[in-house]
N, C-alpha and C positions, 0 to 999 in steps of 0.2 A: 504493500500500500504506500502510495506517495505521501510524503509529509504534507500535512495540510497547511495552507498559508492563511493566516488570520490577519486581517487588517481592520483596525477599529478607528473610528474618528467621531468623537463626541458631538461636534457641531451639527451633525446630521442625525444624531441619535442612532447611529448605524454601526454595526460590527459585521463586516462581510467575510464569510468563509468562502470566497468567490471561486476557489478551485473545486470545491465540493458541491457547489450549488446545482450543477448538472447531474453529478453522480448520485447524490443523496436525495435529490428532489427539492424543488423550491419550497414546498410546504414545510418539510422537516427543518430546512435551514432558516427560513423566515420566521418560523414559530419560536426559534431559539435565539434570535438576535435580540439582545437586551436593549430596552429603551425605545422601541418602535411603538408608535400609536397605531390604532386600528387601520387607518387609511394607508399608512406607510407599509404595514404588513400585507395588506391586500395588493398594493402595487408591487411589492416584492415578490409575492406569489404569482402574480399574473405576468410579470415581465422579468423572469430570471436572467435573461440575456442582457437586459439593461443594467441589472444589479451587478453583473460581472464586469461590464464596462465601467461602471462607477467605481468599483473596487480597484480596477487597474489604474484608473485615472487619479485615484486618491494619492498614490505615490507621487504623481507629478506635481500636484498642488502643495504637498508637504515639502517636497524638494524646493519648490519655488519660494515658499514661505521662508525656508531656512536660507536660501540664497539672498533674499531681500534683507534679512536681518543678521547676516553672518558677521557683521562688524559692530554689533550692538550688544549691550548687556543681556537683553532678552533676545535670544537667537532662534526662537521658534523651535526649541529643542523638543524632541519627542522623548517621552519617558518610557524606559524599558519596563515591561511587566505592568504597565498601566493601561487599562482598556480604553481610557479616554484619550490616549496619545499625548495630550498637552496638559493633563492633570488639572489642577485648580486654577490655572491661568484663565481658562474660559469661564470659570464660575464667577469671576469678578467682572463687573460690567465696564471694563476698561477699554482703551483704544486698541490694546492687543487682541482682546476678544472680538472687537469689531472687525479687525483685519482678518482674523482666522475665519470668522463666519463669511466674510465677503470672498476671500480667496478660495474657500472650500466650495461655496456656491458657484463661483466662476469655474472651478475645476470640474464640477459635475456637468455644467453646461458644455464645457469644452470636450469632455470625454464622451458624452452622449452624441453630440453633433458629429464628432469625428467617427464614431462607430457607425452612425447612419450613413455617412458618405463612403465608408469603406465596405459597406454591404454586410456588416456583422450583425445587424438587427433585422428581424422580420417585420417589425412594425413601421419602419421608416427607411428612407434611402435619401437620394439627392432632393434638393428643394424642387417640388413639382411646379412652383409658380414661376420659376425662371425659364420661360419658354418664349419663343417668338423673337421680335426685334425690340431693341431699346437704344438709348443714346446716352452719351456722357459729353464732357467738354471736348473730346476728340472727334465726336461725330457718332454715327450710328454703328451698331454692332448686332450680331446674332447671339442669343443665349445658347450656350452649348456646354459640353463637358459636364462636370458634376458640381453644381453649386452647393456649398455646405448648408444643410437644413438647420440653421441656427434657431429659427422660431420653434421648431419641434424640441430642440435641446432646452430652450428656455422654458417652454410650456411644461415639459415633464419635470425639470428640475424644480420649478415653482410648485407644482402639485406635490412632489415628494418631500422636498426639504421644508417647505412652509407648513405642511400638514401638522407637524409637531408643535409649532408655535401658535397655530390657530386653535389649539385645544385649551389654551389658557389666555386670559386677558389681563396682562399686567405689563408694567413698564419694560421688563427685560424681553418679553415676547415681542413687544412693539419695536424695540431696538434691534432684535435679531431679524425680524421681517424686513426692516429698513435696510440693514446691511446686507442681507441676502440678496435683495433686489439690486443694490449697488454692484455686487459681484456679478450677477447675471448680465446686467446691461453693459458691464465693462468689456465682456467678451464680444458683444455685438458691436461695440464702439470701434473695434479694430478689424472689422470685416473689410476686405480689400478686393478690388476688381482685378482679376488676372485675365490676360487675353493672349490669344495666339493669332498671328498675322497670316493672311493668305493673299496670294497675288504673285505676279511675276517678280522674281528676284527679291522677294520679301517686301514688295511695295506697300503692303498692308492696305490694299484696296478693299479688303473685307476682313473683318475681325470676328473671331468667335471668343466669347468671354464667359466667365463664371465668377461667382462670389466665393471667396475662401477666407477662413479664419487666419489671422496672423499668428505668429509664434506666441505661445503662452507667456513668454517673457514680457511682451508688451503689456499684457493684462496685469502681470505682477508689478511691473514698473509703475503703471498707472495707479493701482490700488495702494502701492507704497506711498506715492505722493498724497493720496487721499488720507492715508494714515497720518502723515506728517501734519496735514491740515484738518484732522478730525475735530469735530465740534462737540463740546460738552453740552448736554441738554438736560432738561427735566420734563416730566410729563405735564401737559396742559391740564386745566381744571376738569375738562370733561373726559379725560383719558383717551382721547382719539389721536393725539399727535404730540409734538414736541414744542418746547420753547427753549431758547438759549439760556444756559445757566448764568452767563455773564451778559448783561444787557448791552455792554459796549461792543460785543462781537456781532458779526453778521449772522443772520438766520441760516439754519441748515437747509440746503436744497436736497432734492431727491438723489443727487449724485454725491453727496457728502457722507462720509462715515460718521456715525454718532456714537457717543458713549455717555455713561452716567457717573462713573467713578474714576478718580485719579489712579494712576498706575503706581505700584510699588517701585522702588529704585532698582530692584533686581541685583543688588550688590552682594547680599549674603543669602544663603539658603533659608528660605522661609516656606515651610510646607503649607501653611495656611493660605499664603498668597500665591502659591504655585511657582515660587522663585527658586531656581537652582543655584543662584549665586554665580559669581565670576571667578572663583578660585580655580586656578589651573588653566584659565582661558589664555590663548595666545594673544599678545597685544603688540602694537607697533610703537617702538620707543620714540621714533621720529615724528609721529603724527600728533596733531593737536585736535583731531576729530574724535568721533565716538569709538574708533578702533585704537586710539592712543592709550598708552599704559596708564596715564594719569586718570583718564575718564573710565576706561574699562575696569581698572583695578580699584576704583573708588577711593584713591588716595592711600591704599594699603601697601603700595610698593609692588615690586615684581622680582622674580628670580630670572637669572640668565644662564642658559645652557649652551655651550658651544658644540655643534654637531658637524659632521662631515657630510657633504652633499655632492653627488656625482651629477655633472651637467655636460651637455654636448658643447664642444668648443672646436675652434680651428676648422670649421666646416668648409669644404671645397667642393665645387661642382666638378663632376667627372663626366667627360664625354663618353658615350651618351647613354643614359640620361639619369644620373643619380647624384646624390649628395653624400659625401663621406665626411664623418666627423670623428673627432677623438673624444674619449671620455676624460673629463678633467675633474679633479677633486678640489673642492673649496671648503673652507671653514665658514660656518654661518652661525650667528648668535640668535637663539630663540628666546624670547621673553615671555614669561607666563606669570599671571597674577598670583600674588601670595594669598594664602587662605587667611580669613579673619581670625583674630584671637578667639580662643575658646569661649571666653565670657561674652564676647560680642555675638558669637554664633548662637549661644544658648538663649540670649535675649530674644531671638527671632523665631524660636521653635516652640 
């Protein structure tokens, strides 16, 4: 029997055993996924192939989250042996939680849309509305190829992810719904028109075009900017929307990430806040930014270790057609943040 692959991610209330979903049957798997509400369980049972696509796509958005925050105290770390992946970070209504919900929602849209275009799902394929002739700033063109069915991806992601939030009516559910939507629409924002020219010597007298999603990195970069400008809000009096917590700041739009609580500093391990701390994190001695040792190590100082690294050097082009290089050894200093004093750590646990 193959080793089962388990992937859990709490923002969706979902833990996918996606390799076994076909072998054991959708009902067995979906009935044993913790945290699903009835509608999610029904969709899981009805569309096991989509669940498998979502499971595979989850790795992508987790990697993107970690890429975006690789130089920050909070680095979107996944916790080993924690079925929620990000632990208590997402239990706090902070801007980090806002980002995780947005990027995970975007990742689900991206995964489903890609699976549709690649013919992996029975329920959908290419966008059926991209037919006939159309025009852009360059002139007319014919729809052809396979346009990504982004609207189906958004529709299913909304039905599945938002179902959990719609079972309760409180401030956190409203925050999650808002940030979920931001994530979904971020993928659509970067749809691009790709074309192939036809004509004598590539004269492009006729073009065949299709709509395609951009690389997921663009969505990640965009949502990271939204994280930087996230707006602290409070519930309005009738409980249907938000008002800004600070009247001097602009109102949140539908494209802004929103949050209710300030973030911890993530300097030391704090289980209650979901902070892993920065002890042992690599920092840049020369940087004055968030990856710099002063900021990353929270003023605790850092240790320096000299290591030997092998790099390619003295590379020469050899006719024809290769490049030959030598292996050169160089000494490199690696700086890592010191751990907090024991008394300081105990105060946070």
